[in-house]
Backbone as JSON, one array per atom type, in Angstrom:
{
  "sequence": "MTEMDGVIREHEVYFATLAEQAERYDEMAEHMKSAALFEQELDAEERNLLAVAFKQAVGQRRCAWRIVCAAEQEEQAKGNHMTTASARGYRKKIEAELTSLCQTILALLTDKLIPGATTAEAKVSYYKAQGDYYRYMAEISDDMDRTRSTTAAKAAYEDGTKVAETSLKVTSPFRLGLALNHAVFYYEAREHLGAAPWSGTAHGMDPIGPKTRRLARDALMAGAFKSTLCASS",
  "N": [[55.15, 35.49, 14.05], [52.23, 36.83, 12.67], [48.66, 36.18, 12.93], [47.39, 36.7, 10.52], [49.55, 36.56, 8.75], [50.07, 33.86, 8.98], [47.82, 32.78, 7.75], [48.1, 33.72, 5.13], [50.49, 32.48, 4.45], [49.71, 29.79, 4.6], [47.91, 29.72, 2.48], [49.65, 30.17, 0.35], [51.14, 27.79, 0.34], [49.08, 26.01, -0.2], [48.32, 26.83, -2.8], [50.65, 26.15, -4.09], [50.6, 23.34, -3.96], [48.39, 22.96, -5.55], [49.27, 23.99, -7.97], [51.25, 22.12, -8.48], [49.74, 19.82, -9.03], [48.59, 20.66, -11.38], [50.78, 20.75, -12.92], [52.24, 23.09, -13.25], [54.98, 24.3, -12.85], [56.66, 26.54, -12.61], [55.01, 28.46, -11.43], [54.41, 27.09, -9.12], [56.92, 27.11, -7.92], [57.19, 29.85, -7.39], [55.15, 30.26, -5.5], [56.04, 28.6, -3.4], [58.43, 29.8, -2.82], [57.5, 32.22, -1.79], [56.18, 31.25, 0.48], [58.34, 30.27, 1.91], [59.64, 32.54, 2.71], [58.41, 33.53, 4.92], [58.4, 33.84, 8.53], [58.11, 31.37, 9.86], [59.57, 28.17, 9.92], [60.07, 25.9, 7.2], [58.34, 22.8, 7.07], [58.88, 19.2, 6.77], [57.25, 18.26, 4.66], [56.71, 20.63, 3.31], [59.28, 21.39, 2.59], [59.75, 19.42, 0.72], [57.89, 20.11, -1.24], [58.97, 22.56, -2.07], [61.4, 21.63, -3.1], [60.54, 19.94, -5.21], [59.24, 21.79, -6.86], [61.25, 23.64, -7.81], [63.07, 21.8, -8.82], [61.67, 20.58, -10.91], [61.01, 22.81, -12.52], [63.56, 23.8, -13.19], [64.62, 21.45, -14.23], [63.14, 21.02, -16.59], [64.16, 23.06, -18.19], [66.85, 22.29, -18.31], [66.68, 19.93, -19.75], [65.61, 20.92, -22.15], [67.72, 22.58, -22.87], [69.8, 20.76, -23.42], [68.77, 19.44, -25.65], [68.55, 21.54, -27.53], [71.21, 22.33, -27.66], [72.32, 20.08, -28.88], [71.05, 20.22, -31.35], [72.07, 22.65, -32.27], [74.81, 22.02, -32.54], [74.62, 20.07, -34.49], [73.64, 21.51, -36.69], [75.76, 23.26, -37.02], [77.78, 21.49, -37.73], [76.9, 20.78, -40.21], [77.35, 23.04, -41.59], [75.45, 25.01, -41.74], [74.92, 28.12, -41.37], [72.95, 30.08, -40.74], [70.83, 28.67, -39.48], [72.29, 27.63, -37.41], [72.92, 29.93, -35.98], [70.35, 30.66, -35.2], [69.64, 28.52, -33.53], [71.58, 28.89, -31.59], [70.84, 31.34, -30.48], [68.39, 30.62, -29.37], [69.25, 28.75, -27.51], [70.66, 30.42, -25.74], [68.56, 31.91, -24.72], [67.19, 29.96, -23.24], [69.21, 29.38, -21.42], [69.3, 31.78, -20.0], [66.83, 31.74, -18.67], [67.16, 29.43, -17.11], [69.36, 30.14, -15.55], [68.28, 32.3, -14.1], [66.3, 31.02, -12.54], [67.92, 29.27, -11.02], [69.52, 31.14, -9.63], [67.56, 32.37, -8.12], [66.61, 30.33, -6.32], [69.03, 29.72, -5.1], [69.68, 32.1, -3.78], [67.6, 32.15, -1.93], [68.18, 29.85, -0.44], [70.74, 30.46, 0.59], [70.44, 32.9, 1.99], [68.21, 32.59, 3.65], [67.09, 29.91, 4.15], [69.15, 27.96, 4.81], [70.58, 29.29, 6.98], [68.44, 29.4, 8.78], [67.67, 26.81, 9.35], [66.84, 24.23, 11.61], [67.2, 21.57, 12.05], [69.2, 18.64, 11.43], [68.5, 17.14, 9.19], [67.12, 19.01, 7.6], [69.15, 20.92, 7.14], [71.08, 19.39, 5.75], [69.6, 18.68, 3.5], [69.21, 21.2, 2.36], [71.85, 22.08, 1.88], [72.58, 20.16, 0.02], [70.82, 20.81, -2.06], [71.79, 23.38, -2.61], [74.37, 22.77, -3.56], [73.57, 21.28, -5.83], [72.22, 23.19, -7.48], [74.19, 25.07, -8.01], [75.81, 23.36, -9.42], [74.22, 22.87, -11.66], [74.27, 25.37, -12.82], [76.95, 25.51, -13.48], [77.04, 23.68, -15.54], [76.1, 25.02, -17.78], [77.79, 27.08, -18.14], [80.82, 28.92, -18.97], [84.4, 29.1, -18.77], [85.46, 31.46, -16.41], [83.01, 31.78, -15.05], [82.08, 29.18, -14.96], [84.08, 27.96, -13.42], [83.72, 29.38, -11.05], [81.1, 28.64, -10.28], [81.45, 25.88, -10.05], [83.29, 25.73, -7.94], [81.73, 26.82, -5.88], [79.69, 24.92, -5.74], [81.14, 22.67, -4.9], [81.94, 23.53, -2.33], [79.43, 23.72, -1.08], [78.46, 21.05, -1.12], [80.44, 19.88, 0.47], [80.09, 21.24, 2.91], [77.56, 20.31, 3.58], [78.16, 17.61, 3.85], [79.77, 17.59, 6.13], [77.89, 18.22, 8.13], [76.17, 16.03, 7.83], [77.83, 13.85, 8.45], [78.35, 14.23, 11.15], [75.86, 14.28, 12.36], [73.93, 12.56, 11.27], [72.87, 9.17, 10.63], [74.71, 6.69, 8.78], [73.06, 5.37, 7.09], [71.02, 7.09, 6.61], [68.56, 8.5, 4.5], [68.83, 11.16, 3.74], [71.53, 11.7, 4.1], [72.63, 9.79, 2.35], [71.5, 10.59, -0.1], [72.71, 13.1, -0.43], [75.39, 12.25, -0.59], [75.41, 10.74, -2.96], [74.76, 12.67, -4.94], [76.89, 14.36, -4.53], [78.93, 12.7, -5.38], [78.27, 12.47, -8.11], [78.74, 15.09, -8.83], [81.59, 15.27, -8.52], [82.3, 13.46, -10.47], [81.43, 14.75, -12.8], [82.79, 17.17, -12.68], [85.5, 16.73, -12.57], [87.63, 17.5, -14.24], [87.84, 20.25, -13.88], [88.44, 20.37, -11.25], [90.81, 19.14, -11.1], [91.17, 16.49, -10.39], [90.85, 12.95, -10.42], [87.81, 11.02, -10.84], [86.46, 9.48, -7.92], [88.86, 9.46, -6.61], [89.46, 10.52, -4.15], [89.92, 13.14, -4.22], [90.69, 16.65, -3.77], [93.4, 17.61, -1.6], [93.81, 15.11, -0.54], [91.6, 14.06, 0.78], [88.68, 12.12, 1.44], [85.58, 12.77, 0.24], [83.08, 11.55, 0.59], [83.1, 9.02, 1.67], [83.89, 5.47, 1.78], [81.79, 3.53, 1.57], [79.43, 4.86, 0.65], [80.53, 5.97, -1.6], [81.06, 3.72, -3.12], [78.46, 2.81, -3.6], [77.57, 4.95, -5.15], [79.27, 4.72, -7.36], [78.44, 2.28, -8.39], [75.84, 2.95, -9.09], [76.25, 4.86, -11.06], [77.55, 3.3, -13.01], [75.49, 1.66, -13.68], [73.93, 3.33, -15.02], [72.19, 5.01, -13.72], [72.2, 7.72, -13.3], [72.5, 9.08, -15.72], [70.81, 8.12, -17.81], [69.15, 8.9, -19.83], [68.68, 11.5, -22.32], [67.36, 13.63, -21.18], [67.66, 13.29, -18.48], [67.79, 14.2, -15.05], [69.8, 15.06, -12.33]],
  "CA": [[54.32, 35.62, 12.85], [50.87, 37.16, 13.01], [47.64, 35.24, 12.45], [47.18, 36.98, 9.1], [50.7, 36.0, 8.04], [49.88, 32.42, 8.94], [46.79, 32.48, 6.75], [48.69, 33.96, 3.82], [51.47, 31.41, 4.23], [48.96, 28.57, 4.33], [47.38, 29.83, 1.12], [50.76, 29.99, -0.59], [51.44, 26.36, 0.29], [47.97, 25.36, -0.9], [48.43, 27.13, -4.23], [51.79, 25.38, -4.6], [50.14, 21.97, -4.18], [47.48, 23.01, -6.69], [50.11, 24.18, -9.16], [51.92, 20.85, -8.76], [48.77, 18.95, -9.68], [48.4, 21.19, -12.73], [52.1, 20.7, -13.55], [52.68, 24.46, -13.54], [56.05, 24.3, -11.86], [57.16, 27.9, -12.39], [54.12, 29.08, -10.45], [54.62, 26.36, -7.87], [58.17, 27.63, -7.34], [56.93, 31.19, -6.86], [54.36, 30.14, -4.27], [56.86, 28.05, -2.32], [59.39, 30.84, -2.44], [56.77, 33.15, -0.92], [55.94, 30.58, 1.77], [59.62, 30.11, 2.61], [60.12, 33.83, 3.2], [57.8, 33.84, 6.21], [59.24, 33.53, 9.69], [57.98, 29.96, 10.22], [60.44, 27.26, 9.17], [59.39, 24.9, 6.39], [58.38, 21.44, 7.6], [59.39, 18.23, 5.8], [56.38, 18.24, 3.48], [56.9, 21.89, 2.59], [60.6, 21.31, 1.96], [59.61, 18.58, -0.46], [57.2, 20.92, -2.25], [59.95, 23.51, -2.6], [62.36, 20.88, -3.9], [59.88, 19.5, -6.43], [58.94, 22.96, -7.7], [62.44, 24.14, -8.51], [63.68, 20.69, -9.56], [60.93, 20.41, -12.16], [61.15, 24.01, -13.34], [64.92, 23.81, -13.71], [64.82, 20.24, -15.02], [62.59, 21.23, -17.92], [65.12, 23.89, -18.94], [68.07, 21.51, -18.56], [66.35, 19.03, -20.84], [65.5, 21.73, -23.37], [69.06, 23.07, -23.21], [70.56, 19.67, -24.05], [68.2, 19.2, -26.98], [68.91, 22.65, -28.41], [72.67, 22.25, -27.87], [72.56, 19.03, -29.87], [70.61, 20.75, -32.64], [73.04, 23.67, -32.67], [76.03, 21.34, -32.99], [74.3, 19.38, -35.73], [73.56, 22.51, -37.76], [77.11, 23.77, -37.23], [78.52, 20.46, -38.46], [76.42, 20.78, -41.59], [77.73, 24.3, -42.2], [74.26, 25.86, -41.89], [75.23, 29.24, -40.48], [71.75, 30.78, -40.27], [70.13, 27.85, -38.5], [73.17, 27.54, -36.24], [72.73, 31.18, -35.23], [69.02, 30.61, -34.6], [69.71, 27.58, -32.41], [72.4, 29.5, -30.54], [70.01, 32.35, -29.82], [67.39, 29.92, -28.55], [69.98, 28.19, -26.38], [70.96, 31.49, -24.79], [67.29, 32.24, -24.05], [66.97, 28.92, -22.24], [70.24, 29.57, -20.39], [68.91, 32.91, -19.16], [65.75, 31.28, -17.81], [67.73, 28.48, -16.17], [70.19, 30.89, -14.61], [67.4, 33.07, -13.23], [65.7, 30.09, -11.57], [68.98, 28.82, -10.11], [69.9, 32.25, -8.77], [66.46, 32.6, -7.18], [66.62, 29.34, -5.25], [70.3, 29.83, -4.37], [69.57, 33.24, -2.87], [66.71, 31.73, -0.85], [68.93, 28.89, 0.38], [71.88, 31.1, 1.26], [70.04, 34.0, 2.87], [67.09, 32.3, 4.56], [66.79, 28.53, 4.54], [70.27, 27.31, 5.51], [70.79, 29.87, 8.31], [67.29, 29.19, 9.66], [67.38, 25.39, 9.54], [67.07, 23.82, 13.0], [67.43, 20.13, 12.12], [70.26, 18.16, 10.54], [67.88, 16.73, 7.92], [66.86, 20.2, 6.81], [70.42, 21.52, 6.72], [71.7, 18.54, 4.73], [68.78, 18.84, 2.3], [69.45, 22.52, 1.78], [73.2, 22.11, 1.33], [72.53, 19.34, -1.19], [70.18, 21.63, -3.1], [72.72, 24.45, -2.96], [75.36, 22.17, -4.44], [72.94, 20.9, -7.09], [71.91, 24.32, -8.36], [75.47, 25.59, -8.51], [76.26, 22.39, -10.43], [73.44, 23.1, -12.87], [74.78, 26.59, -13.44], [78.25, 25.19, -14.07], [76.79, 22.93, -16.78], [75.81, 25.9, -18.91], [78.71, 28.22, -18.06], [82.15, 28.77, -19.53], [85.54, 29.82, -18.21], [85.45, 31.89, -15.02], [81.7, 31.51, -14.46], [82.03, 27.73, -14.69], [84.97, 27.72, -12.29], [83.1, 29.96, -9.86], [79.97, 27.79, -9.9], [82.0, 24.6, -9.64], [83.87, 25.92, -6.61], [80.63, 27.02, -4.94], [79.03, 23.62, -5.58], [82.04, 21.85, -4.08], [81.85, 24.0, -0.95], [78.11, 23.38, -0.54], [78.42, 19.61, -0.85], [81.33, 19.58, 1.59], [79.45, 21.73, 4.12], [76.5, 19.37, 3.89], [78.77, 16.36, 4.28], [80.2, 17.77, 7.52], [76.7, 18.11, 8.98], [75.66, 14.67, 7.73], [78.73, 12.92, 9.14], [78.3, 14.43, 12.59], [74.5, 14.27, 12.92], [73.03, 11.59, 10.65], [73.37, 7.82, 10.44], [75.21, 6.46, 7.43], [71.94, 4.86, 6.3], [70.0, 8.13, 6.45], [68.33, 8.85, 3.1], [69.33, 12.5, 3.49], [72.98, 11.59, 3.96], [72.92, 9.04, 1.14], [71.17, 11.43, -1.25], [73.79, 14.08, -0.56], [76.61, 11.57, -1.03], [75.28, 10.37, -4.36], [74.88, 13.87, -5.77], [78.28, 14.8, -4.37], [79.72, 11.85, -6.26], [77.99, 12.9, -9.48], [79.46, 16.36, -9.02], [83.0, 15.0, -8.75], [82.42, 12.77, -11.76], [81.25, 15.72, -13.87], [83.66, 18.34, -12.55], [86.86, 16.3, -12.25], [88.63, 18.24, -15.01], [88.0, 21.58, -13.3], [89.0, 20.24, -9.9], [92.14, 18.56, -11.21], [91.22, 15.21, -9.69], [90.11, 11.89, -11.07], [86.67, 10.6, -10.05], [86.65, 8.44, -6.91], [90.26, 9.41, -6.17], [89.65, 11.15, -2.85], [89.9, 14.56, -4.58], [91.72, 17.58, -3.32], [93.98, 17.55, -0.26], [93.86, 13.74, -0.08], [90.46, 13.74, 1.63], [87.57, 11.42, 0.81], [84.44, 13.61, 0.6], [81.8, 10.87, 0.78], [83.28, 7.76, 2.38], [84.0, 4.34, 0.87], [80.54, 2.81, 1.34], [78.55, 5.64, -0.22], [81.22, 6.12, -2.89], [80.86, 2.48, -3.86], [77.08, 2.84, -4.07], [77.48, 5.93, -6.23], [79.95, 4.17, -8.53], [77.56, 1.25, -8.94], [74.69, 3.6, -9.71], [76.71, 5.47, -12.3], [77.82, 2.26, -13.98], [74.19, 1.11, -14.1], [73.26, 4.36, -15.8], [71.09, 5.58, -12.95], [72.23, 9.17, -13.29], [72.46, 9.69, -17.05], [70.29, 7.09, -18.68], [68.48, 9.52, -20.96], [69.12, 12.86, -22.64], [66.71, 14.61, -20.31], [67.77, 12.9, -17.07], [68.26, 15.27, -14.17], [70.26, 14.52, -11.05]],
  "C": [[52.88, 35.85, 13.26], [49.9, 36.12, 12.44], [47.4, 35.44, 10.95], [48.33, 36.43, 8.25], [50.56, 34.49, 7.91], [48.87, 32.0, 7.89], [47.36, 32.64, 5.34], [49.68, 32.86, 3.46], [50.77, 30.1, 3.88], [48.39, 28.56, 2.92], [48.47, 29.64, 0.08], [51.11, 28.51, -0.76], [50.33, 25.62, -0.45], [48.06, 25.59, -2.4], [49.6, 26.37, -4.86], [51.37, 23.94, -4.88], [49.19, 21.91, -5.38], [48.27, 23.15, -7.99], [50.85, 22.89, -9.51], [50.98, 19.89, -9.48], [48.53, 19.37, -11.13], [49.69, 21.19, -13.55], [52.55, 22.08, -14.05], [53.79, 24.79, -12.53], [56.67, 25.68, -11.62], [56.32, 28.61, -11.33], [54.24, 28.39, -9.09], [55.86, 26.87, -7.15], [57.95, 29.01, -6.72], [56.15, 31.13, -5.55], [55.19, 29.59, -3.12], [57.95, 29.02, -1.89], [58.73, 31.83, -1.48], [56.54, 32.54, 0.46], [57.22, 30.49, 2.59], [60.11, 31.42, 3.22], [59.46, 34.24, 4.51], [58.69, 33.35, 7.34], [59.24, 32.04, 10.02], [58.85, 29.09, 9.31], [59.6, 26.26, 8.37], [59.47, 23.53, 7.06], [58.81, 20.49, 6.48], [58.57, 18.21, 4.52], [56.57, 19.49, 2.64], [58.27, 21.95, 1.93], [60.54, 20.48, 0.68], [58.9, 19.33, -1.59], [58.15, 21.92, -2.9], [60.93, 22.8, -3.53], [61.76, 20.46, -5.24], [59.68, 20.67, -7.39], [60.16, 23.4, -8.49], [63.12, 23.03, -9.31], [62.99, 20.52, -10.91], [61.1, 21.61, -13.08], [62.53, 24.08, -13.98], [65.15, 22.61, -14.62], [64.27, 20.36, -16.43], [63.54, 22.05, -18.78], [66.4, 23.11, -19.24], [67.84, 20.55, -19.73], [66.3, 19.78, -22.16], [66.88, 22.2, -23.83], [69.87, 22.0, -23.91], [70.07, 19.41, -25.47], [68.64, 20.28, -27.96], [70.41, 22.68, -28.67], [72.99, 21.22, -28.94], [72.17, 19.51, -31.26], [71.58, 21.8, -33.17], [74.31, 23.03, -33.22], [75.81, 20.63, -34.33], [74.27, 20.36, -36.91], [74.95, 23.09, -38.07], [77.95, 22.78, -38.02], [78.13, 20.41, -39.93], [76.83, 22.06, -42.33], [76.57, 25.23, -42.43], [74.37, 27.03, -40.92], [73.98, 29.92, -39.92], [71.01, 29.96, -39.21], [70.98, 27.63, -37.24], [72.99, 28.76, -35.35], [71.37, 31.19, -34.53], [69.01, 29.69, -33.38], [70.5, 28.17, -31.25], [71.6, 30.54, -29.77], [68.98, 31.72, -28.9], [68.04, 29.29, -27.31], [70.25, 29.24, -25.32], [69.7, 31.94, -24.04], [67.0, 31.24, -22.94], [67.97, 29.07, -21.1], [69.87, 30.71, -19.46], [67.8, 32.51, -18.19], [66.28, 30.35, -16.72], [68.56, 29.18, -15.11], [69.35, 31.67, -13.63], [66.77, 32.19, -12.15], [66.73, 29.63, -10.55], [69.38, 29.92, -9.14], [68.83, 32.54, -7.72], [66.5, 31.62, -6.02], [67.92, 29.41, -4.45], [70.28, 30.99, -3.38], [68.69, 32.87, -1.67], [67.43, 30.78, 0.1], [69.99, 29.58, 1.21], [71.44, 32.11, 2.31], [69.03, 33.6, 3.94], [67.07, 30.86, 5.06], [67.92, 27.86, 5.31], [70.52, 27.95, 6.88], [69.65, 29.58, 9.29], [66.96, 27.75, 9.95], [67.74, 24.96, 10.95], [67.29, 22.31, 13.14], [68.53, 19.74, 11.13], [69.69, 17.76, 9.19], [67.63, 17.92, 7.01], [68.15, 20.8, 6.28], [71.07, 20.71, 5.59], [70.92, 18.66, 3.41], [69.07, 20.15, 1.59], [70.85, 22.63, 1.18], [73.28, 21.28, 0.05], [71.92, 20.14, -2.34], [71.09, 22.76, -3.56], [73.81, 23.93, -3.89], [74.79, 21.83, -5.81], [72.75, 22.09, -8.02], [73.16, 25.06, -8.82], [76.01, 24.66, -9.6], [75.51, 22.6, -11.75], [73.9, 24.36, -13.6], [76.13, 26.35, -14.1], [78.09, 24.48, -15.4], [76.66, 23.84, -17.99], [76.76, 27.1, -18.97], [80.04, 27.89, -18.7], [83.16, 29.52, -18.67], [85.35, 30.17, -16.74], [84.12, 31.6, -14.34], [81.57, 30.03, -14.1], [82.9, 27.39, -13.48], [84.34, 28.21, -10.99], [81.94, 29.08, -9.37], [80.44, 26.43, -9.41], [82.57, 24.67, -8.23], [82.79, 26.07, -5.56], [79.89, 25.71, -4.69], [79.84, 22.71, -4.68], [81.93, 22.24, -2.61], [80.52, 23.61, -0.31], [78.01, 21.9, -0.21], [79.28, 19.25, 0.35], [80.75, 20.07, 2.92], [78.33, 20.78, 4.55], [77.04, 18.06, 4.41], [79.24, 16.45, 5.73], [79.02, 17.62, 8.48], [76.21, 16.67, 9.0], [76.52, 13.7, 8.53], [78.65, 13.04, 10.65], [76.9, 14.21, 13.18], [73.57, 13.21, 12.37], [73.68, 10.22, 10.55], [73.8, 7.63, 8.99], [74.11, 5.95, 6.51], [70.84, 5.89, 6.08], [69.81, 8.45, 4.98], [68.82, 10.25, 2.76], [70.84, 12.47, 3.27], [73.35, 10.86, 2.67], [72.63, 9.85, -0.11], [72.23, 12.49, -1.5], [75.05, 13.42, -1.12], [76.56, 11.21, -2.51], [75.43, 11.58, -5.28], [76.27, 14.47, -5.69], [79.18, 14.01, -5.3], [79.52, 12.2, -7.73], [78.74, 14.18, -9.8], [80.94, 16.12, -9.31], [83.22, 14.31, -10.09], [82.35, 13.78, -12.91], [82.32, 16.81, -13.86], [85.12, 17.99, -12.36], [87.93, 17.08, -13.0], [88.9, 19.61, -14.39], [88.62, 21.53, -11.92], [90.39, 19.64, -9.92], [92.28, 17.25, -10.48], [90.4, 14.19, -10.47], [88.91, 11.51, -10.22], [87.03, 9.44, -9.13], [88.07, 8.41, -6.34], [90.47, 9.93, -4.76], [89.77, 12.64, -3.0], [90.98, 15.35, -3.88], [92.15, 17.32, -1.88], [93.99, 16.13, 0.3], [92.71, 13.32, 0.8], [89.37, 13.07, 0.82], [86.29, 12.13, 1.2], [83.19, 12.84, 0.96], [81.92, 9.54, 1.51], [83.2, 6.57, 1.44], [82.67, 3.64, 0.57], [79.64, 3.57, 0.37], [79.21, 5.88, -1.57], [81.02, 4.88, -3.76], [79.43, 2.4, -4.4], [76.93, 3.79, -5.24], [78.13, 5.4, -7.5], [79.06, 3.13, -9.21], [76.37, 1.87, -9.67], [75.08, 4.24, -11.04], [76.93, 4.41, -13.38], [76.53, 1.65, -14.51], [73.4, 2.12, -14.92], [72.13, 5.04, -15.05], [71.04, 7.09, -13.04], [72.06, 9.79, -14.67], [71.95, 8.69, -18.08], [69.61, 7.66, -19.91], [69.0, 10.92, -21.16], [68.59, 13.87, -21.64], [66.79, 14.23, -18.84], [68.29, 14.06, -16.27], [68.61, 14.68, -12.83], [69.93, 15.49, -9.95]]
}
């Protein structure tokens, strides 16, 4: 990477931190995407900036989507066809924005970040994110698109689990974070995977291990993952 590239990259990261302070997460995501495309690998702080940017940008849409879905169902139950159609149109607009953001970060993860990661922590973080964003896409999809996203999320979580199990301690926050989100995925997607939650899932294999599965079960029962309408995992 040339000296000029380094300066440009540094400016992109700075603008991302500035955008975070201003709570302009769409712009923060764009700046971190630009920074990630340079040859230099993201460090831990920069990975966190990237995660925050897309998590917040996508999270705002997920929250909005749930609210509008509830309004659409309410209007449909009342038999208000015009307002139902309006709510449906607004929902589809939000879905398009959410899908675009998810596709952007997934392309970055698949093409650049995961292949270029040189540490187990980075790889596990990226596989977790890959699973998460496919899971978010599955939430708003139907039929084949939902099945496709669910399958991709499952593969990402499992790939991350393989790296975590061979390279990270069981107490590693990266490994535990992946395990918890993996557990949430199985809880949400059990109907599409044909397996009950916490059952060991397909092929008789336990994807997360008994200790982390127990922690995830306890967290779910305590409402840590879905305590509010706008909660995002």
